[in-house]
C-alpha positions in Angstrom: 75.1 106.4 101.7 76.3 107.0 98.1 79.6 108.3 99.5 80.1 105.2 101.7 79.2 102.9 98.8 81.7 104.6 96.4 84.4 104.5 99.1 83.7 100.8 99.6 84.0 100.2 95.9 87.3 102.1 95.5 89.0 101.1 98.7 91.3 98.1 98.3 91.3 95.3 100.9 94.8 96.3 102.0 93.6 99.7 103.3 91.2 100.2 106.1 89.6 103.5 107.2 89.4 104.7 110.7 87.3 107.8 110.2 85.1 109.5 107.5 84.0 113.1 108.0 82.2 115.5 105.8 81.7 119.3 106.3 78.9 121.5 105.2 80.9 122.5 102.1 81.1 119.0 100.7 84.7 118.4 101.7 85.3 114.8 102.9 88.2 113.8 105.1 89.2 110.2 105.6 92.0 108.7 107.7 93.2 105.2 107.8 96.0 102.6 107.5 97.7 101.1 104.5 100.3 98.3 104.1 102.5 100.8 102.2 102.9 104.4 101.3 102.7 103.6 97.6 99.2 102.2 98.1 98.2 105.5 99.8 99.2 107.4 96.7 97.5 105.0 94.4 94.4 105.3 96.5 94.4 109.1 96.2 94.6 108.7 92.4 91.7 106.2 92.5 89.6 108.7 94.5 90.5 111.5 92.1 89.6 109.4 89.1 86.1 108.7 90.6 83.2 110.4 89.0 81.8 111.2 92.4 84.9 112.9 93.9 87.4 115.6 92.9 90.5 117.3 94.1 91.7 114.4 96.2 95.0 115.1 98.0 97.0 113.6 100.8 96.9 115.9 103.9 99.3 113.8 106.0 101.1 110.5 106.0 103.3 108.8 108.6 104.7 105.4 109.4 103.8 103.5 112.5 103.5 100.0 114.0 100.2 98.2 113.8 100.0 94.7 115.2 103.8 94.5 115.0 104.0 95.5 111.3 105.2 98.8 109.8 102.2 100.5 108.1 101.4 103.9 106.6 98.9 106.0 108.4 97.2 108.7 106.2 94.7 111.5 106.0 93.2 112.3 102.7 90.8 115.1 101.7 88.6 115.5 98.7 85.5 117.2 97.5 82.2 115.9 96.3 81.9 116.4 92.5 78.2 117.3 93.0 79.0 120.4 95.1 79.4 123.5 93.1 82.0 126.1 94.0 80.6 129.4 95.5 80.5 132.3 93.1 
């Protein structure tokens, strides 16, 4: 629930998320739609600046039509800061 709350706080109203997944290693993958590609890259920076997340990076981006508008579809991956790297 903390992850969802942090994403809700960080995510601008112009971006909506389609899917949120987390694996057993604490890697979170989200995909969604943004009004522009520049908003996607700003969003990645916001995720990386969060105290809860680290190593945010864009895995994929593409443009598509959504309700007749050109939008940016994206997939972003990041790690939970609370998860320690294996020795």
